[in-house]
Structure formats: C-alpha cells, structure tokens
N, C-alpha and C positions, 0 to 999 in steps of 0.2 A: 472747485476744490482742487487742490493740487495733488499731484502724484507724490510729492514729498510727505504730505499728511497721511496718505494711504500707507506708505512705507513705514512711517513712524508708528501708526496704529498696529500694523502687522508685527513689526519687530517687538513692540511692547507686549502684545498678546502672546508671542512665542518666546519671550525672554531671550531674544537674540539681538545682536547688533544690527542697526539699519543696513550696514554693508552686506549682511547675509541675504537680504532680499534681492533676488536676481532679476525679477521682472515685476512690473506693475502696469498692466495694460488696461486702459479705460474701456469700459463696456458702455455701449450706447443703448438708447431705447427707454431709459427711465424717465419718469415725469419730473422729479425734483431731486432725487438723490444722485450722488456721484459714486459710481461703483467701479471697482478694479478687480481684475483677475490677476492673482499674484503667485509667484513661485519663490522658493527659498533654496539657496545652495545646499546641496547634499540632503534634500528632503524630497521624496517622491510625490508628496501630496501637493495639491494646489489649494489656494484659498481665495475667498471673496472678501474684499474690504468694502463696506458700504458706509459712506459718509452722508449723513442726513442733510437734505436740502431744506428749503423753507417754503412756505406758502401752501402747505398741504393740510392745514388744520380742518378743512371741511371733510376730508376723507380719513384722516389719521389722528388717532389719539396717541401722540408720541409718548406721553408718560406711561400709558398702559402698555404700549408696544415695548418700551424699554424694560418694564417689569416682566413681561412675558419672555423676552429674550434672555433676561438674567435668570429667570426660573429654568428655561430650557438649557442655559449654560450649565447650571448646577446639575442637571440631569445628563449632561454630556451627549446631547443629541445633534452634534455637529456644530453647535454654537461654541465658539472658543472664548470670546471676550466681548464685553460691551463697554462702551465709552459714552460720555455725554453727547458726543457728536457722531456716533456711529457704532458699528460692530464688525467683528471678524467671524466668518464661518468657513467651514470646509466647502470646497468646490464640489458641486454635484454635476456630473456630466449630463448633457442634454442639448436641446435646441429650443429656440423660441417657437411656440406653437403658431401655426398659420391660422387664418380665419376658418378655412374648411375643417381643420383639426378641432378648433374650438367649438364649431357648430355641431360636432358629433355628440349625441346625447351621452355616450359613455365617457367621453372626455370631460364634458361640462359637469357631469355628476361627480366624476373623480376629483375635479378641481373643487367643487363645492364641498365634498367630504373632507378634503385636506384643509380647506379654509375653516370648516366647522371644527375640526380637531384643534387647529391652532387657536381659534376664537373661544373654544370651550375650556381652554386651560384655566384652571381655578387659581386665582391669585390669593395669597395670604391676605389677611386683614391689613388695611393701611394703618398708618400711625395713629389715627383717631379712634381705631377700634371698630369702625363700621366696615362692613364687607364691601369691597369694590364690586364684587359680582352682582350684588343687589342694585348697584347704581348703573349697570350696563344694560343695553338693550338685549343682549344675548345674540347668538350667532344669526338666527333667522331675521331678527329685526335689523341688525346691522347690515347683513347682506342685502336685504330688501331696500334699505336706505341707499346703499352704494349703487344698486341697480337703477334706482330712480334718479339719483344724481347723474349717473352716466347717461341715462336716456335723455336728460335735459341738455346735455352738451354733445351728444353723439352725432356723428354724420349719419345720413339716411342709410348708407350701406352697412353701418354697424348695428342697425336695429335687429336684424336676424340673429346676429351673434348675442346681443343682449337678451333676446327672447330665449335662446338656447340656454344661456346661463341662468336666467330666471326659472325656466322649466327644471333645470338641474337642481336649483335651490329648493324648488317646491317639492321635488321628489325626495330630496334629502330630509326635509322637515316632516314628510309623511312617513318616512321609515328609516 
C-alpha cells in the first residue's frame, strides 16, 4: 500500500488538506496490514494509519473488526475514523514487546485482559435483527482458537511464549 493512500486517509479523517500531513513513516512487523506513523503540521499529536491487507481471514473477522472500530470511534477512545480499507487512530507511545517481556505472566495476563475487553465489545444487532454476539465464539473461545492456530505454525522457540499467553488467557477466564 502506498504512502499516498495513508496520507489520503489521514487528511480525510482530520478534515485537512493532504498537504497538511507532514510525515507518513511506514512501520514494520505487521503480518498483512500496512501501517504508518503520521504527523500533521501545527498539530502536536501523532497518528497511526492502518491500511488493511489481505489473506488474514483465518485469524480476523474483518467485518466484525470494522464494526467494533466504528463503535469505539463513536465513543472517542482514540479511534478517529474508519474506512473500507483501514482506519486512523491516535498514536500511543510505547515499544514492541520482546519475547522475555511477553513471557512474563503479568504481561501476558495484561495483554489477555486488554484483548478480552476489546473482544467483549457488544455490537448492536445486525440488519437482520439477530444478535451478532450470539453468533461469535466469545473472547475465551476466540483466544483459544488463535493460540491453537499459532501453535500449528509457530517455531519451536515460540512455544514457551504461546504457553505463557495460553496461561494468561486461562487466568483471565477464571477470574
């Protein structure tokens, strides 16, 4: 995906001219999405523009993800705007976690809690009137599915990390 598309999405979300976007730096490490860290002239905030990739249907329900992002947008929790091919959020300072950090029980439990909160977002009924929530696996089931999928494709040195995440998910579901 191009830097030009990231600039277009950000300028649309902020109702600014594309020329107001002063930087759009690609971020690496994603599996399929194209992500940019962006700044805008005369705005002290930083933004993330995420342009959706393809080939993630095994792990991602893109339609549900978009609905959750839109719902969070409405509640103004850092989500600024959604588009058919991506979304814009506020930049949250931090760093990518290392394997030793991920293996710490407190870290994996914290991640599991945050994911549980995100996946527990209740969606309004869909157009057919049936509850989307009733058709989902729920957080625990989804997280267990992801862990099993990851175990099937993981390298041997990632197994301890997956065990830690699995333990954190189990602790989360217990209490």
